[in-house]
N, C-alpha and C positions, 0 to 999 in steps of 0.2 A: 295340119292346122285347120280348125273348123272355119267355115265361111261365115262372115258377118252378114246378117240379113240386110237387104237393100234399104228397108224402112229405117233400120237403126242407123245406117250411115247418113241418111238424109236428116234425121233428127239431130244427130251429133253435129253435122255441119251447120244446121240452123242455130244450135246453141252457141257454137264458137263465133258465128257472125254476130249474134246478139251481144255477146260479151265485148267484142271489138267495137261495135257501134256505141254501146253504152260508155266504154272508156273514152272514145273520141268525143262524145257529147259532153262528158264530165270535164275533159280538158278545155273544151270550147266555152262552156258556161261558167266554169270556176277556175280562173287562172291562178297561178301561184300568188302568194301574199305580196311579194315585192312588185309584181305586175299590177295588182289592184291599186297599190299606193301610188304608183307612177301615173296611172290613168286618172285617178281621182285628183291628183295634184294639178294636172294640166288644165282641166276646165276651171279650177279655182283661179289660176293665174289669168286665164282669158276673161273671166267674168268679173275680175276685180274692178271696182269703180276707178275711173281714170282721174277723178277730181276729189270726191269726198272721201269719208271714212279714213282718217289718218292712220298711218301705219304705226303700230306699237312695237317697241323692241321686245325681244324675248324676255319673258319673266324668269325669275330665278328658278333654275331647274332643280329637280329633286336630287338628293345626294346619290351620286353614282357616276357613271361614265358620261361625258359630254361629247356628243357627236356633232360635227358640222353638217348642216343640211345640204342637200344637192344644190349646185349653183343655180339651177333653173327654178328653185323654190324660194329664192330671196324676195323680200318685199320690194314693191316699187320704190324707186329713188335710193335704194341701198347700193353702196359701192361694191362691185364684185371683188371677190378674193380678199375681203377685209372683214374684221370683226373687232368689237370693243368688248373687253371683259373687265368687270368692276368687282372689287373685293371689299368686304367689310372688315377683314382682318389684315392688319398691316404686315404681319409676318408672312401670310399667305401671298400677299401682293408681291413682296420682295422675292419670295421663293419662286413664284411663277416667272418673274423677270429673269432670274438666274437660270431658269430651265428652258428658255426660249430656243436656244441653239440646239439643245438635245431633242426638242420636240419638232425641229425642222421649221420653225416659225421665224418671221422677220419682224423686228421691232420697228414700228412706224411712228410711234409716239407714246408718251406716258405722262400721267398727271399724278404727282405725289399727293396733292391735296385731295383729289377725288379717288385716289388709289385705283386708277383706271389705266389699262394698257390697250393701245391700238396696234394690232398685228396683222400681218399678211402671210400668205403661203403660196407655194407653187404646186404642191402635190396634195392629194387627199390625206387627211390625218384625223386622229382622234385626240381630244385634249386629255383624256384619261380621267382619273378620279380627282376632282377639285372641289373642295368643300367651301361653302360661303362665297361663291362667285356667281355673278349675273352676266350672262352672255348676251350681247346685243349687236346691232348693226351700226355701221357708220354711214350716214346719209349725205347725199349731195346737197350743198348749199350754193346758190347761184346769185349772180347779179341779175336783176330783172332786165330784160331787153327793152330799150326805149320803145314805147308802143305808139309813136306818133300816128302811124297809119291805121291804128285800130280805134282811135278816138271817134266818137260819133260825129255825124255831119253837123256842122255849125258850131263845133267846139271852139272856144276863144282862148287864145294863148295869153300868158301873163307878160312875157318879155321882162323888162327891168322894173315893172310896176307892181310886183307882187306885194311889197311892203305897203305901198300906198293903198292897194286894194284891201289890205288887212287893217287899214286905218292908221298907219304910222307915216306921218308926213313931217314930224318934228325931228330934232337931232337925237339920234339913238347911239351916238359914238361910244358912250361908256356902258352901254348895256352888256351884261355878261361879265363885267369886271370881277375877278376873284373866283370865277366859276370854271371848272374844268369839264369839258365835254369830250368823251372818247368817241372816235369815229372808227368803228370796226368795218373795214372796207378793203379797197384795192390799193390803199396808200394815198398819200397827199403830196402833190408836187409843190416845189418852191415857186408858187405862182404870184404874179404881180398883185392880184387881188387879196393875197394873204400875207403880203410883206408889210406889216404895219407895226406901230410901236405900242399899241394898247394891249395886245395879247401875244402869245407865243405858240409855236407848234413844236411838239415833241414827237419823234418818229420811232416806232418799234416795228420790226418785221418778224413775223412768225413763219413766213413762207418764202420761197425763192422769188427773186425780183424778175419782173418781165424786162425784156430788152426794150429800150426806148421808153416812151411814156404812154403807150396805148392803153394798157390796163390801169394806169394810174388816173386816167381821166375821170372815172366814175367817183372815186373817193374824193378827188379834188373838187368836183362839182358839189358833192354833198357838203364838204367842208365850207365852201364859199357861201352856201345858203345859210349855214349856221353863223359864220363870222367873217364873211367877206366885207371889205371896206372900200371897194371900188364903185364909182357911180353907176357903172353898167351891171355890177353884180353885188348889190347891197345886201349885207347879211343882217339877220335878226339881232344877233348879239356880237357885234364886232370886237368887243374887248375881251371876250371869253378866251381861255386857253384851250388849245386843241391837243389831244393825245391821239395821234394817228397810229392805229394798230393794223398793220396789213395782214389780212387772213386769207387772201386769194393767191392762187398760183398764177403762172404766166398766162394762162388762158382765161383768167377772171373767175375761176371756180374755187370753191372751198368745200369744207365738210363739217359735220357736226362736232367732231373731236376738236378741230382747230378753232371753230367758233366758241366752244366751251372754254378752250385755253384763253382765247381773247377776252372773254367776259371776266374770267378770273383775274387776268393780268390787269385789266382796266380797273376792276374793283380794288385790287391791292395797290394800284398806283395812284389812288386818290381821286379817281373820276367821280364827279357828282352825277353826271348823266352819261348814258351810253346810247349812241345812235347806231342802229343796225339797219341799213338800207339794203338788206339781202334777205333771202328766205329759202325755206325748204318745205317739202310736204312729207318729210319723214319725222315722226315724233321721237326725239332722242331723249332718253332718260338722263344722259350725261349733260346735255344742254339745259334741261329742266333743272337739274341740281345746281348747275353753275348760275342760272338765273336766280334761284332761291338764295344762293350764297351772296350774290351781289345785292339783292334786295335786303338781306339781313344786315348788310353794312350801310344801308340807307341810300343805295344807288338807285336812280330811276332809269329804266330801260325803255327806249322808244324804238319801234320797229315798223317797217312798211308792211302793209297787209298783203301785197302781191298784185301782179299785173295780168293775171290770167282770166279775169272777168268771171270768177267762180263764186259760188255761195259758200265759201270756206276761206278762213284766214290762214295765211302761211305761218309756219313757225320761224322764229320764236315769238312773233307778234301774238300768236294764239294762246300763249301761256298766261296763266293767272298773274295779274299785276303788271304785265308788260303792256305799254300803251300802243295799241294797234291803230295805225293811221291810214286812212283812205284818201283818195284824190278827187278834187273838183276842178272844173275849168273856169274860165274868166266870167261866166254868167252865174257861177255858183251851183252849177248842175253836177251831179255825180257822174264821173267819167265811167263809161261802160267797161273799160278794161280793169277798173279798180275792184279788187275782191271785196265782197261784202259778207256779213255774218253777224250773229247776235253778239259776238265779243269784239266787234269793231268799236273803238272808243271815240274817235274824232276824225274830222276830215280837214284837209289843207290844200293849198294850191299844188297842182301836179301836172300842168300842161304847158310846155314851151316856156319854162322859167329860165331867165337869163342866169347862167352859172359859169364858173371858171372851168377850163378844160386844158389838159396838157400842161404846158409851161407858160404860154402867153396867149392862149386862145380862149374864146368864149363859145358857149353852145346853148341851144334851146333845149333844156333838160326836161324830160317828161317822165311820168310814172309815179308810183307811190314811193320810189326812191327819193324823189324830190320833195314829196309831202312830209315825210318823217322828219327831216332836218328843220323844217319850219317849226314843228312842235318842240323839238329839242332846243332850238334857239329861243323859243318863247319861254320855256321853263327856265333856261339860263338867265334870260333878261328879267324874269319875275324874281328870281333869287337875288340878283344884284340890286334890283330896285327895292327889295324888301329883305334886308340883311338878316332879319330875325327868322326868316322862313327856311325850313329844310327843303331839300329837293322834292320830297314827297308832298309837302304842303304846297309848294309852288305848282307841282303837277296837278294836284287836286283843284287848285284855283283855275288853271288853264282849262281843265276838262269841264269845270262847272260853269264858267262864264263863256258860253259859245253862242253863236247865232243859229237858232233852230232852222232846220231845212228838211225838205222831203216830208215824210209822214210825221205828224206832230209828235214831239218828244223823241226819246231815243229810238233809233230805227237801224236796221242792218246796213243801209246804204251810206248813212252819214254819221253813225254813232250818236254822240250827244249833240252834234251839230258841227258847224264850221268854225275853225279857229278865228277868234276875234281879239287880235292884239290890242286894239285901242281900248276895248272894254276891260280887258285884263289889266292894262296899265292904269285905267281910271277907276278900277273897282272900289278903291277906298276914297274916292272923291265925291263928296255930297253935292246935291243940287243939280244933277244931270237928269234931264227929261228927254226921253227918246222913244217914241212909239214907232214900230216898224211892221210892215207886212212882210213877215219872214219867209212865207212859202205859200204856194198854191199847188195842191197835190190832188191828182185825179185818182179816184178809186172806182173800179167797175161795179156795175149793178150786181147784187148778190141774188136777184130773183128776176125772172123774165118780165114781171110787171112793174119793176122799179127802174128809175133812171140812174145813170152814173152820177156820182157826186164829186164836186171839187171841194176839198177841205182848205178853206182860207184861214191861215193862222196869223194872228197878231201877237207880237212879242214886245215886252217892255225891255228895251236894251239900254236903259238908263240906270241910275242909282236911286231914284226916288219913285214912290208909288204914283201911278197915273190915275187920275179921277175923271170919269165921264169922257171916255175916248169914243168918238163917233166913227163907225166903220161904214163905208159906202161900197156896195158891190154891184157891178153891172154885168149881167150875163144873158144868154139867150132866154133864160127864164124870167127876165125882167130886172128891176132895180130893187135892191134890198138894203135897208139901213138897220144897223144894230148899234146900240149904245153899251159900251163896257163900263160898268159903274166904277170898278176898281181893279187895278192890275199891278201887282207887286213887282219889284225889280227882278228881271230874269224870267218872270212867269209868262206863260203863253195862254191864248184864248183862241179856240178854233170854231169856225162857223161852217156848217155844212150847206152847200148850195147844189140842189139838183140841177143837172144840165142835160138837155137833149143833144146828143152828138150824132150827126148824120152817118149812116152806114156806108156811104160812098167814099169816105175818107176825107171829106172836106173838114177843115178845122173850124172850131168856134173859139171865141175869145172870152176870157173872164178878166175884168178890170176891177181892182180893189184899191181903196185908199183909206187912210186913217188920219184923224185929226184930233189932237189932244188939246185940253184947255190950257195947258202950260206952253211956254216957249220951247219948241222942239230943237234939240241940238243939231240933228241931221235930218233935214227934210227930204234928202235923196232916197231914203228907205221908207217914206210914207206911202208910196204907191207902187203898184206892181201890175203888169199885164202879161198874161200867158195864153198861149194857144193850145188847144187840146183836140186830138183827132183819134178815131178808132184805128187800131192796128189793122192793116190789110194783109190778107193771106199771101 
């Protein structure tokens, strides 16, 4: 055998080493396809916004095989090991229901009206070839936790005086008569405050009952704000009929599928108004369709905006046409825990409101859960006092006749303003003159050379046009007088007042008053004093 030259051996060894190094580098820099997808999915989950950007259900997939995504890839607020599949074809819907056992799936719920199936599983699976189906998620829907500790310093509770604060001191015993309000919540107890002769309570349970009355407290509190008839828990519309639909489990939680079921049931059972003092941050196509179904039947839906202090409204309040309600405290200020957003519609009392709880107890009820039933009750009262009005017409009136607050006009913190029960009740009564300083709102300087400004807003809260209303404003900038020549009912007029605010955090005061030429119905709202200070780091 001939001897291989030493140089040739060295070159051959170098070549083999180069091949091995290149192969190792290739595996390191270019992992297999499934490894790439797993790595890219993890940062997406970590970087997902914790509050904004609502989660959308899966859109209708292309024709072919449906695969269930890995469990760690589900959207926030989606319930693990569950899916909802919706069909446009009735035969395909029934065919899928019949095949659940063969597919290794568990039936958790179904809706014949929406042709939707809620199913679960224990082992990984593939749905196979299903035409005309839309696969989505089932989202968690929860009762907002009472946020007493999260209210800003100085927040004033309402106690049993919320109706008086809203302008109702006369007898409202028959308000709501002939109107049915559905309460989709944790159920309603047989409470002393709800045992009256003017209205009735009908109960329907879509979920298991909790032991005792722990989880029933929330729904009972909501119901008492709508139609309580006890002196300590006066309701807005005591004569209204309540349809209690329990949609929570024993822990006080629900889901978008059960919420959709409850909305359909309420609409089909003759409800005029649906109150939902619950929320979710998962955008469910199923709930959206149920909302549209109810609205198509003339039902008005009122829902709480949420208690997370976010600049985003919870679902279902965020859906088009649903009345989203925020919360204010006893001085009329927006509560910091109350969610805000461009689609907020109205604000109502939401801090330490006296409400029924359990079977014979009372509680100081806080949150947008308390605010929503004030609006539902106001719509029911408006309907009963104006029998020719539909629920939607009554809702439009309630939203239109509000007391302006915060930034002039509609704003993300107050919506159209604060619920004004007295003005709604008297909206058709002529001869009412009522000039009010509705708000004083600080806006920061938009340039280093400019001063901050306080927006002083005057509102005509009567039913007649105000002529020559004199406004007097006293601020660190001096005294300013403005004459408003004409102000139509409901209209606002805003005056900008430059104010120098010390940088050391010391507050400054702005005092405003308005005087009209006519005899003013309520002189208590003719003046206002507010303190403003720079935020300290």
